[in-house]
N, C-alpha and C positions, 0 to 999 in steps of 0.2 A: 749745743752740747756735743762734745767730741767723743767718738767711739774708739776704744783702743783696739788694736789688732787682735789680741787674744779673745776679746769679747765677740768680735765679728766672726772669727773662726768657729766659736762655740755655737752661735746662732745658725751658721751655715751647716754645721754638722747635724743639728737637730732637724732642720728642714729636710736634709737628705734622707735621714732615717725615716721621717714621716712619709715622704713620697715613696720610698721603697716599700714600706708596710702597706700603703694604699694599693700599690701596683700588684703586690703578692696576693691581696685579698680579692681583687677584681675578677680573676678567672673563676674562682670558686663561686662567686655570686652569679656569674654568667651561666655556669653549668646548672645551677639550681633553678634559675628563672626560665620560664617558657618564653619563646620568642613572641613578639607582638603579632597579632593577627594581621594578615595582609589587608590592604585597602579593599573596600567592597568591590571595586571594579576589577580587582586582580584576584579575587577569591577563586579557588579551584572549583571546577564544576562538581555537582553532587555525584556520588557514586551511583552509577546506573546498573551495576551488577554485571556479571559475566554474560556473554551471549549464550543463548540456548544451543544445544547440540542435538541434531536428529540423525538417526541412522538412515542408510539408503532405503531400507524397507519402510521406515516411518514416513520418509518423504514421498516415496512411491504412493503410499496410501493417502497422504495429504493431497497430492496433486491429481489423483485418479478421478476425483469428482469433476474437475474442470479441464483436464488435459486435452480434451477433444473440442474445447471451445475454439472459435476462430481466434487467431492470434491477437487481434485488436481487443476483443472482449477479455481474453485471458490476461492480457497485460494490465487492463484497467482493474481487474479483480485482484491481481497480485499487488498493485500499488495501493488500492483502497483497503485491503486486508491489513495493511500496516497501521491503520487507524481504527482498531476494533471498537473503541469506545464510542465512535461516531456512527457506527453501522445501524444500531437499532433506531435511532432518531431519523436517520436518512431513509431507512426502509419505511417508516411511518409516513414521512413527507412524500415519498415516491408513490405510496399507495393512495394517499389522499389527493394527489394531483395527477393520477394516472390518466385522466381523461384529457389532459393537455398533451399536445404533440407539436413537433416542429418548432417554428419561431415562437409560438405561444408558450411552450414549455421552457425554452431557453430564456425568454424574457422573465418568466416567473422565477426561474432559478436565480436570476440577477436581482429582481425586484424584491424578493423576500429576505434579502440580507442574510443569506445562509452562512453559518460559520463553519460548515464542514470543509475539510480540505478539498481542494479542487479534484483530487483523484477520487474522492468519495462522491462528489457532485457529478462526476462523469458517469456514474452508474444510475443516477436518478431516472433516466429514461427506461431503466430496466427494473421495475419493481419486483419482478419475480426473482431476479438474481439477488437483489438486496434482501428479499424475504428469506431466500435460502441461506444467505450468510448470517442473517440475524437469528434464524431459528436454531443455529448450531454455533454458538459463540466460541466454544472450545476449539472447534475446527477452524473457524475464521482467525482466531488469535494465533493459533499454532501455524497456520499457513502464512500469515503476515510475518510472524517472527522468523520462520524458516527463510522466507524471501529476503528479509533484512540481514540475517546472519549467515545464510548459506545460499546465496543467489545462484552460484555456479551449480551446486548440487540440485537445486530445485529445477533449473532449466534443463539439466541433464536428465532428471527424472521425467520431465514432460516428454522429452524425445524418446526415452525408453518406453513409456506407456503408449505413445503414438505408434511406435514401431511395432509393438505387440498387436495393437488393434488393426494395423494395416496387414501384418503378416497373417493374422487369423481371418482376414477378409471382411472385417467390419467397417474399417475406415476407408472410404473411397470418395471420389468426386461425385457430385450430384447437381441438381438444379440450383442448390443454395450455396454450396461451398466448392472451392477448388482445393484439392489435396495435392500439394506439390511435393513429389518425392524425388525430384532430381537433385542429386548430390547427397551428402551424408545426413542432412537434416530434413525434417518434414514440416512444411508450413501449411497452415489452414487459413485460407482467405475467402471472404464472401465473393460470390459471383457478381453481385451488385454491391459496390462499396458503400452505397447508401442504405443497405438493408442488412442488419446484423442479426443472424439467426442465433437462437439459444438452444443448442442440441440437448436432447434428453436421452439418457442411456443408463444402464445399470453397470457400474464398474465390476461387479462380480460376474458379468457376462462377457463384456467386450474385450477384456484383457486376458481371456482364457480361451483355449481351443474350443470351437463349437462342438457340441455333441452331434452324433450322426443324425442327419435329417433336419437339423436346425436351420431356419432361414436367416442367414446372417444379414441379408439386406434390410431387414426390419429392426435390427437391434439398436440402431441410432436413428432417432426421429428429429428431423430438421424443420418441422412445419411452423414453429413459432419464431417470430423475429420482430425487431423494432426498426422503424425507419429513422436513420440518423443522417441529417443533412448538414449543410455548411454552417448552420446556426450553432452547431456544437463544436466547431473547430477550436474555440478557445479552450475547451476541456480536453484537447488532444486528439479528438476523432478526426481521422484523415492524415495524421502524422505519427502513427504508432507502428513500431516494428521491433522485432527481436533480432539481435545479432547472436545467433545460437552459438557460433564458434567462439566469439569473443565474450560470451556470457554477459551481454549488455542489453538493456531495454531502452528504447527511445520513445519519449512521449512529446508530441509536438516537435519532433525531429531534434530533440535535445536529450542527451543521455540522462537517465534517471539515476541520480547519485545518492539516494537515501539508503543508509545502512544502519546496522545496529548501533554503531558508535555515534553517528550524527543525527539519529532519529529525533532528538529533542529540539533541534534547531534548523534542520535542513529545509530550505524553501526551493521548490523546483522552479528553475528559471523559465521552463517551457510554458508555465501558466501565467505569463505576463498579462494576458488579456482577461484574466479572471480577477475581479475585485475581492480582496480578502477582508471580510468584515470581522471586526473585533467583537468581544462579548457585548451583549446588549439585547434588548427585546427584539424579537423577530417581527418583521413587517409581513402581514398576511392580507392580501387583497383578492383571494380566490376562494371559491367554494371548496369545502373539504368533503370529498366523496370517496369512500373506499371502494375497492373493486368488488364486483359481484362474485358469487360462487362460481359462475361459469367463467368469468375472467380469470379466476385463480386456477381453475382446472386446466385451461388451455395450455399454458406453458408447461405444466407438470406432465401433460400428456403429449406434448410436442405437436399440438394442433395450431392452426392459424389463429391469430388474434381475433377475437369476436368484434363485430362492429360496435363502435362506441356510441352510446345513446344518452349518457348522463348529461352531456352539455347541451342537449337539444331541448 
């Protein structure tokens, strides 16, 4: 069948009009329709909310409770406070296993398949510190949030508080700690790197001028401490320091990079020697024995740790 030229031109004109109409309608449809969701592996991260903001006075108050801790212990407290939800269970585990020490404690920490972050595990040899943190969760959470969101301000506050305690005569070197005041920053290090003392003091006293006749030498008590040996090296002990001027913390000689923005997924590379157990039943192969009343009083009063008799 032959097609005449006029008929061909007519069909061509109809097709052109149809294509033009379809093209003019397409933008309107595109504007009214929502874009398809991104693939699951490309979905944006959930909104974590804005970081908290603390004033200098608030931060001074937050750090005052621990500002005079030896640098290594203070660093572990700052890191662990960023996991406040884990602190109560960690405090319970530390209390129930307090009778273990040295290699036996380090082995138990590994054998029990603990799911706490390694920074929290690092405080398990210090049940009194974890008890203090668990007993005031508002303080613990705010301290952790401040260190995540305002690390520079927190570290500066520690130095301010230490300078006050030094200027008023409270903070000084003794048989347990060396207070290094050379340069613009104050470091507090243990005399024996294997023995970490937990000082006891009243922030309402040591950061204020002493009243006439007050004996400043007894305001900070350094009698209580914990032996930390090479068995705990995987948890950072032995490789911890602050770079006060650079506002950096090093754990296992690797800079601690956890911040408010990355707190949901940051994994500290310095804990390569600590196995990270996933969710699941905890393995328990030890007797569970809580501390006695005397064992609880000793750290609160800054006295030497009582002789351990539970395991005998």
